[in-house]
N, C-alpha and C positions, 0 to 999 in steps of 0.2 A: 624165482618169485612164486611160481605155482606151488613148488614144494613147501615153501614157507607158509603160504596161505593154507595148504592142506594140514600142515602141522599145527598151525594156529587154530584151524577149525576143529581138529581133533582135540586140542587142549580145551577149547571152549565147550565142546560137547561133554568132555569128561568133567569139567568144572560144573556145568549145568546138572549133570547126572548126580554129582556129589551133593549139590545144593538141594536137589529134589529129595535125595535120601535124607538129608539133614532136616528137611521140612516135614517129614513124615510125622504123623500124630503121635504124641507121647501119651501112653496110658498112665493116668494118674490114680487109677482105682486101687492100686495096692500100695500107694505111697505111705499110708498110715499103718501098714502091717507091722506088727511088733512095736507099736508106739508105746510110750511110757504112760501108764495110767488108763483109766476107763474112757470109753467114748462118751460123747455128749448125745444122749437120747433126745430126739426132736419129734414131737407129736404135732402134726399140722391138723387142726380141727377145721374142716370146712363148715361154715356157718351160713344160716339165713341172716338177712338183715332184719333184726328184731323191730326196727323202727317201721317196717313195712308189714308187720303182722296184723291180722284182723283185730277189730275192736274187742273181740272176746278173749284175746290173749291175756293170760295171767302169769306174771313172772314167777310165781311159786311153782309153776309147772316145769321150770328149769332145774328144780332140785335134784332129780335123778341124773341129769347131765352133769351138774356141778359135783355130785358125789363121785362119779367116775373120773372126772378130771382131777379132783382132789386126790384120788387114789394114785394117780400118776406122779404126784408130788413134784410139780415143776418148781424150779428155782427162779426161772425167768418166764414171764408171760409177755408176748408181743400182741399188738392189736392193729387193726386196719384203720389207723388214724395218722394224720400228717403231723410230724414233730413241729413244735413251735419254731425252731430255727428255720425249718423249710418254709413255713408260712411267712416268717419275717423276710426271708430272702425274696419270695415271690412278691410280697407287698412292695418291696423296694424296686421291682422291675415291672411296672404296670404295662409297659409297651410289649412285654413278652407274655405276661400272665395277667389277663384282664381281671380286674377286681371282681366282677360279677361271676367269673368262672371259678375263682378260688374261694369265694365266700361260703359256699355250701360245705367246704372241707376244713375250714379254719375257724376255730372258736374265737368269738369276740372277747378280747382281753382288756377292753377299755375300763371296765369297772374294776378289775383287779389291779390295773395300773394306777388308777386313782387311789385305791386303798393302800397299795404297797409303795407307790412311787417308783416302781420298776417297769421298764419296758421288757420285751421278750428276751433280748440278749442278757440284760442285767439279771433278770429273774432266773434264767437258765444257769448262769454262773452261780447264783445264790443257792439254787437247788443242788448243784454239784458239790458245792462247799458243805452244805448241810448234811448231805448223805455220806460224804467222806468222813464225817465225824459223828455219825449217827450212833446213839447209845443202844445197848441191848434192850433197855427198858425206857423208851422215850416217855417224856411227860406229856400231859395234855397240852401244855403250852407249846411244846416243840411240835406236836402233831398239828395244832391249829396254825402255827406259823408256816410249817411246810405246806399245808393245804393251800394257804394263801399264795405262797410262792409258785406252787404248781399251777394254780389258776392263772397266775400272771404269765406263765409260759404258754398257756393254751391247752395244757394237759389236764382236761377235766376228769378223765378216768383215774389218773393217779391221785388227783386231789380227793376224789371220792374214796379211793383206797384208804387214805388217811382218815377221812371223816367216819368211815365205817368202823374203824378201830378205836374210836373214841366212845366212851360211855355216853348215853344220850344226854345226861346232865352236863356233859362237857362240850356239847355241840352248840356253842354260842359264840358271839362276837368277841373279838380281842386277839391280840398277837398277830395283827396283820389282817384279820377278817373283820369287815364291817357288816352291818345288817344286810346290805345288798348281796355280799358274797355268801353269807350264811343262808340267805334265801336261795341263792343259786345252788349251793351244795345240797340243801334239802330237796330242791327240785330234781337234782340228779338221782336221788334215791328212787324216784318213781318214773324216770325217763327211760323209755325203751331204747335199747341199743346193746349189741353184744359186748361192746367195750365196757359198758356200765353194769349190765345185769349178769354177765358171765365173768369177764376178766377182772373187773374191780372187786366184785364180791368174792371171787375165788382167791384173789391176791390177799384180801383182808382176812379171809378164813385161814390162809396158810401163814399169815404173819409177814407177808412181803410188804415192802415199803412203796412200791410203785409198779406200774406196768410200762411197757416200752412201745410208743407209737412208731410204726415202721412204714406207713404208707407213703407214696410218692406220686405226684401227678406232673412232674416235670417231663417224664419220659413219654407220656401220651398227650402232651400238649402239641399236637400235630399242626403243621402249617400246610393247608391245602388251598389251591387256587380257586376251586369251585366247591364251596361248602355244601350246597344243595345236592350236587352230583355225588359227593362223598357220602352224605347221609343216605341218599337213594341207593347207592351201591350196597351199603351195609344192610339196609332194610330188605333189599332184594335177596341178599344172601340168607338172611334169617328166614325170610318167607319160604325160600326154596327147601329149607330143612325142617320147617315147623312140624310136619307130620311125624318126623322121626322121634320127637321128644314130647309130643302132646300127651301121651299116656303118663309119662314120668311127671310132667308138670301137674296133671290132674291129681296124681297120687300125692305129690308134695302139698298141693292146696288142701286136699282132704285131711292130711295129717296136721297141717297148720290149724285147720278149723277144729280138729278133734281135741286139741290141747295136749296130746301125747308128744311132748317135745323130745323125749328120748327116742321114740320111734322115728320122729322126723329127722333127727340128727344121724341116726343109724342109716336111714334111707339115703340122705344126700351125700353121705361119705362112702357109699358103695362104689367101687371102681367102675362097674358097668354103667351106673347112673352118671358118674362124672365123665366117663368116656363119651357117652351119648351126648351129654350137654356141650362139651367143648367141640365135638365134631359138628354139631348143629350151629355152633357160634363161630369160633375161629376157623374150624375146618371148612365150613360153608363159605366163609369170607375168602379163604385161599382159593376156592374153586370159582368164585364169582368172576365173570369175564367181561366186566365193563371196560370202556376205553381207559387206558392208563392203569388198569388193575387197582382201582382206588381202594377196594376193600382190603387189599393187602397192606395198605398204609395203617389201617385200623389194627391189624394183627401185629405189625411192627411196633406200634405204640403200646399195645397191650404187653408184648414181650419185654419191651424196654422198661415199662413200669414194673413188671414182675422181677426183672433183674435188679432194679434199684431197691425194691422192697426186700428182696432176699439178702442183698448186701447189707441193708439196715438190720435185718434179723441177725446176720452173722456178726455184725459189729456189737450187737447187744450182749453176746456171750463170748467175745473174742478173748477177754481177760479172765475168763472162768472156764478153763478146760475141764470137761467132764460135767458141766452144768446140765441140768434137765430143763428142757425148753418146751414151752407150749406156745404155738402160733395159732391165734384165732383170726381167721380170715374168711372172706367171702368164698363160698364153696368152689366157684369157678377158678379161683386162684390156686386151689390145692394141688392139682396135677403139676403145675409149674413149681410150686414151692417144694413138693416132694422130690421132683427131678433135680432141681438146682441145688437144694440143700443136701441131697444125697450125694452130690459130687464133692462136697466139702470134706476136707481132711478131718478125721476124728469125729465125724457125725454119723449117727445111727438113726435112720428114719423109723419111727414107731408106727405100727399098723393101727390106724384110727378105728377100724372096725372092731379089732380086738379090745382096744381101750374102752370102747363104748358098750361092750358086752355086759 
């Protein structure tokens, strides 16, 4: 019996050893070596949130930034906005996603639904159908109709992309647009937001038909037993690292007030500036030593959100190998986007600093 146990133990040890070898990490970095066709260049532009710019901000100051992004010639532009399908899903689950929590991120589609008769799922299907048969030279009727459908999905930036490509004389009600929706579209022309003032205007300049919302707040919808303790842990973490980034923040504020948006975007996309920012934010949270390590929950939610956002970016160009992709996202997301997208097969990360030169 003893010999049998020894033999069995030896077998088990060998088996476990083999399993350990089988579970060694597989290097995927060279999987696309020798692939057919060109890679997909992906430029991740770290952005400020233009809705938070000082009152002195003039959207015309973005023209040098737009010129350099246009030179990149993206085929696909993604934005930090939640897709209508995701907003509809969250609205159907109020016990999980509190309405007051999702309201800041999801556009109100009630007026568009009243004008078109379509809820978000129906409008989404209609947009997909329209773009599948989109002509090379769309008529103003087609653009107005698509703009109405896009508003009904909650995709204001793509609706503005269509509106901007209409001659001013054709920007009127009809074909699904009523007076309320026309007023909404005209309002979007002057509303500050990187999705509107950069992405939509660049897409219209390049003749693209839409932009792609890729944001996600299901991943950072954390469930904590003591909300105040959770918030306190995060604030303590940030306070502990405030001194490390105070100079950078003052420089960013100065550039924002100066109106030199190209200099501002160059600054916030510098690797050393980004590295200092995320170390003072997520890095400090990882080091915060509260009971239960609550600040680490915040980091886990942040990383889950970025994983799901990047998955949405990848889905935006999965059927277009070799497409040129521009991701416009809050600057703190950029290191995660660059890292995660850089692991994807057939993807080539573009240096944002060089693109903004």
